[in-house]
C-alpha positions in Angstrom: 117.4 79.1 89.8 116.7 80.2 86.4 113.9 83.3 87.2 114.4 84.5 83.4 111.1 84.2 81.2 111.8 82.3 78.2 108.4 83.5 77.0 109.5 87.6 77.2 112.2 87.1 75.0 113.3 90.6 75.8 116.3 92.9 77.5 116.3 92.5 81.6 115.6 95.2 83.1 116.9 96.2 86.5 115.5 97.9 89.4 119.0 99.5 90.6 118.4 101.6 93.3 115.2 103.4 95.2 115.2 106.6 98.0 112.9 108.2 100.0 112.0 111.4 101.3 109.9 112.3 104.7 108.7 116.3 105.1 109.0 117.9 107.9 109.1 116.8 111.9 106.7 113.5 112.8 103.4 114.9 113.7 102.1 112.6 116.8 98.3 111.5 116.7 97.4 114.0 120.0 97.1 116.4 117.2 94.2 114.6 116.0 92.6 113.4 118.8 91.9 117.4 120.0 89.6 117.6 117.4 88.2 113.4 117.3 84.6 113.3 117.8 83.2 109.3 118.8 81.6 107.4 116.4 81.3 103.9 115.3 83.7 104.2 112.4 86.4 105.3 115.0 86.3 102.1 116.3 86.9 100.3 113.1 90.1 98.9 112.8 90.8 100.0 109.5 91.4 103.9 111.3 93.4 102.5 114.1 96.0 105.5 114.0 99.2 104.9 113.6 101.9 106.2 116.4 103.5 109.2 114.1 103.0 110.7 110.5 104.7 113.6 108.2 102.6 116.5 106.8 103.7 118.2 103.7 104.4 121.9 105.0 102.4 124.9 103.3 104.1 125.5 99.8 106.0 122.3 99.4 104.9 120.9 96.2 104.8 117.5 94.6 107.7 118.3 92.7 110.1 120.3 95.5 109.2 116.2 97.1 109.7 114.5 94.6 113.7 116.7 93.9 114.6 116.1 97.4 113.7 112.2 97.2 115.9 112.4 94.3 118.7 113.6 95.7 120.7 110.9 97.1 120.4 108.8 93.6 122.3 112.1 92.2 124.6 112.0 95.3 125.1 107.9 94.8 125.1 107.8 90.9 126.2 111.6 89.7 123.8 114.2 88.4 125.0 113.1 84.4 123.2 109.6 85.2 120.0 111.5 86.1 120.3 114.0 83.7 120.2 111.8 80.7 117.5 109.9 82.2 115.3 108.4 79.2 111.9 108.1 80.9 109.9 109.8 83.5 107.1 108.4 84.9 105.5 110.3 88.0 102.2 109.7 90.1 101.0 112.2 92.7 98.0 111.9 95.0 97.1 115.1 95.2 98.5 117.2 91.9 99.1 120.9 92.8 97.4 122.2 89.2 94.4 119.5 88.3 95.1 120.4 84.6 98.2 118.6 84.3 100.5 116.2 86.4 104.1 117.2 87.3 105.9 115.6 85.0 107.6 118.4 82.9 108.1 120.1 86.0 110.0 117.2 87.4 112.1 117.0 84.3 113.2 120.7 84.1 114.2 121.2 87.9 115.8 118.2 87.3 118.3 119.1 84.4 116.5 116.5 82.1 115.1 116.0 79.0 113.6 112.2 79.0 112.2 111.1 75.4 109.1 109.7 77.7 107.4 111.6 80.2 104.2 110.5 81.6 102.0 110.7 84.6 100.1 108.4 85.6 97.5 108.5 88.0 95.1 105.2 88.1 97.4 103.3 89.9 96.6 104.1 93.2 98.3 102.7 96.1 99.9 100.5 93.7 101.2 102.7 91.7 105.2 102.2 92.1 104.4 98.6 90.7 102.4 99.9 87.7 105.5 102.7 87.1 108.2 99.6 87.6 105.5 97.7 84.9 104.8 100.9 82.3 109.4 101.9 82.8 110.1 98.2 82.2 107.8 97.6 78.9 109.4 100.8 77.5 112.9 100.1 77.9 112.1 96.5 76.7 110.5 97.8 73.3 112.6 101.0 72.5 115.9 102.1 72.6 115.8 103.8 75.6 118.0 102.5 78.5 117.0 104.5 82.1 114.3 105.3 83.6 113.3 107.2 87.1 109.9 106.6 88.7 108.9 108.7 91.5 105.6 108.0 93.7 104.3 111.1 95.8 101.7 111.2 98.6 100.9 114.6 99.5 97.0 114.8 100.7 97.7 114.0 104.8 98.9 117.4 105.7 96.4 119.0 102.8 93.0 117.1 102.8 93.4 116.1 106.0 93.8 118.6 108.6 90.9 120.8 107.0 89.1 121.9 109.9 86.0 119.9 109.3 88.1 116.6 108.3 90.5 116.5 111.1 88.1 115.2 113.1 87.2 112.3 111.3 88.1 108.6 112.0 90.7 108.1 108.9 92.4 111.8 109.2 94.9 109.9 111.4 95.8 107.6 109.0 97.6 109.4 106.2 101.1 110.3 105.8 103.0 112.3 103.4 106.2 111.4 101.5 107.5 110.3 98.2 109.4 107.5 97.2 111.7 107.1 93.4 112.9 104.3 91.6 116.0 104.0 89.0 115.6 101.4 86.5 118.6 100.6 84.3 118.1 98.5 81.5 120.8 95.4 82.1 120.6 92.6 84.3 122.5 93.6 88.0 119.2 93.8 89.9 116.6 92.3 87.4 113.2 92.6 88.0 111.7 88.9 87.6 108.1 89.5 86.9 105.0 91.9 87.4 101.6 91.8 87.8 99.1 94.6 87.2 95.5 93.7 87.2 92.2 96.1 86.9 89.0 95.3 88.2 86.5 97.5 86.8 83.5 96.1 88.8 84.9 98.1 91.5 86.0 101.8 90.1 83.1 103.2 91.2 83.4 102.2 94.7 85.3 105.1 95.8 83.4 108.1 96.6 85.1 112.2 97.0 83.1 114.5 98.5 82.4 117.7 100.4 79.6 117.2 102.3 77.3 118.4 100.2 75.7 118.4 96.2 78.9 121.1 95.7 81.2 119.8 93.6 84.5 120.2 94.4 85.7 123.0 92.0 82.1 124.8 92.5 82.3 127.8 94.9 80.5 127.3 98.3 81.0 125.3 101.8 82.2 122.1 102.7 85.6 120.2 102.8 86.0 117.6 99.8 87.4 114.8 101.0 86.9 110.6 100.5 84.6 109.4 102.0 83.4 105.7 103.9 80.8 104.3 105.2 81.0 100.9 107.1 79.8 98.8 104.2 81.8 100.2 101.3 84.7 99.8 104.2 83.8 96.1 104.7 83.7 95.9 101.1 87.5 97.2 101.1 88.6 95.3 103.7 87.2 92.1 102.5 89.1 92.6 98.8 92.2 94.6 100.0 92.4 90.8 102.0 92.0 88.8 98.9 93.9 90.9 95.9 97.4 91.5 97.2 97.9 87.9 98.0 96.2 87.1 94.5 98.5 89.3 92.5 101.6 88.4 95.3 101.2 84.7 94.9 100.7 84.9 90.7 104.0 86.1 90.7 105.3 84.0 93.2 104.4 80.8 90.9 106.0 81.9 87.7 109.4 82.8 89.3 108.8 79.4 90.6 109.3 80.4 94.3 106.7 79.4 97.4 105.4 82.6 99.1 106.8 81.6 102.7 110.1 81.5 101.3 110.4 84.9 99.6 113.3 87.0 101.5 111.5 90.5 101.9 107.8 91.4 101.4 106.9 95.1 100.8 103.3 95.9 100.6 101.3 99.2 100.7 100.9 100.3 104.2 97.2 101.0 104.5 96.7 99.5 108.2 98.4 97.0 110.8 95.2 94.7 110.3 96.1 94.2 106.0 99.7 94.2 107.4 98.7 91.0 109.7 96.9 89.6 107.3 99.1 89.3 104.3 102.0 87.7 105.9 99.5 85.1 107.3 98.7 84.4 103.6 102.1 84.6 102.5 103.0 82.1 105.7 105.7 84.8 106.0 107.2 85.8 109.7 106.5 89.2 110.6 110.2 90.2 110.0 110.2 89.0 106.4 107.0 92.0 105.9 108.2 95.0 107.0 106.7 98.1 108.7 106.7 101.4 108.5 103.1 102.4 109.5 103.7 103.2 112.7 106.8 106.0 111.8 104.5 107.1 108.8 101.3 105.9 108.4 99.5 105.1 105.2 101.9 106.3 102.3 99.6 105.6 99.8 101.6 104.4 96.6 104.6 106.2 98.1 104.7 103.4 100.8 106.6 100.2 98.9 109.6 102.8 97.7 109.6 104.7 101.5 109.7 101.2 102.8 112.0 99.9 100.7 114.3 102.9 101.1 114.1 102.3 105.0 115.2 98.4 104.8 117.7 99.4 102.6 119.2 101.6 104.3 119.7 99.4 107.4 121.1 97.0 105.7 117.8 94.7 105.8 118.0 94.0 102.1 120.5 91.3 101.3 122.3 91.1 97.7 120.7 88.3 95.4 117.4 88.0 97.6 114.3 87.8 96.3 112.2 90.9 97.6 108.2 90.9 96.5 106.5 94.2 96.0 102.8 93.8 96.2 99.8 96.7 97.0 95.8 97.2 96.3 94.4 100.4 95.0 91.8 102.5 95.8 88.5 100.5 96.5 90.3 97.8 94.9 89.7 98.7 91.2 93.8 98.1 90.6 96.5 95.9 92.1 100.2 95.1 91.3 102.8 93.1 92.3 106.4 92.5 91.0 109.5 90.3 92.4 112.8 91.8 91.9 116.1 89.9 92.6 117.7 92.5 94.6 121.0 94.5 94.5 119.5 98.6 94.8 122.9 100.8 96.0 122.9 102.3 99.2 
């Protein structure tokens, strides 16, 4: 079947490799249970803890994580390929320096001089798909031929282990990790279609609070964290159940494939309930919707590339198969999906 969209009339762009990095040794849930306090939120299905997760080490920066995630790409494709990257896109959950993203420092560390460097923030858990869309757009409309995209989740071992925060119901759910993708302007592992949608009506529904009137940059007591109420949790659950299948099935329709015929479906990994509901919505058996939640926790934007790397390294992604990625971000203000004819290196 020909998946090329004739309306684009632009060069094909391929996702030719994906790699991931998980910091340190796994951290068991018992780390959090010693601090947890009972409460209604702790019983909510949204916050059922994974068996393990990884935490960044103190002093380990987002740039360090990207560099470690890129190392296998250098081994497989050579340092010259990486140093000559034309487009560099990064997404970092918790910037080490609030005044700037890590893009230029990543380029310096990897010996790159890309013509396009963008630090992308609003894609949230769907940032890998968002960056695929941005990178493909740049490659199709300019002379650029290669792009590196990097999604870093680094707030589990920093924000969620604070003394006041680690007691909360949501504290055991996140994990840290980094995933990167290599895109090339060719037809070796083509991106078949991408759908990105912004929902401004939900943009104000995620709160970051110190538990007081203090803003996070002001001195004083209180530890900053994303906060939830039962009402907002219910809204996020309803939206997430709807948004991910919506964007995923929109891509399926355009490439002429039924959801149930997708070979592999890779999503962000917020919790077990979302994972079950999403594969039910696409009428997929669980084995075609790989799950890294119990090993890694909620990796936010890094969930898709880290899961892809795990499946690819295990040889479970067949070259020529259709891999569909989908995710939603924050409280539902962004969602994205992308389909790829798989052919990545391993």
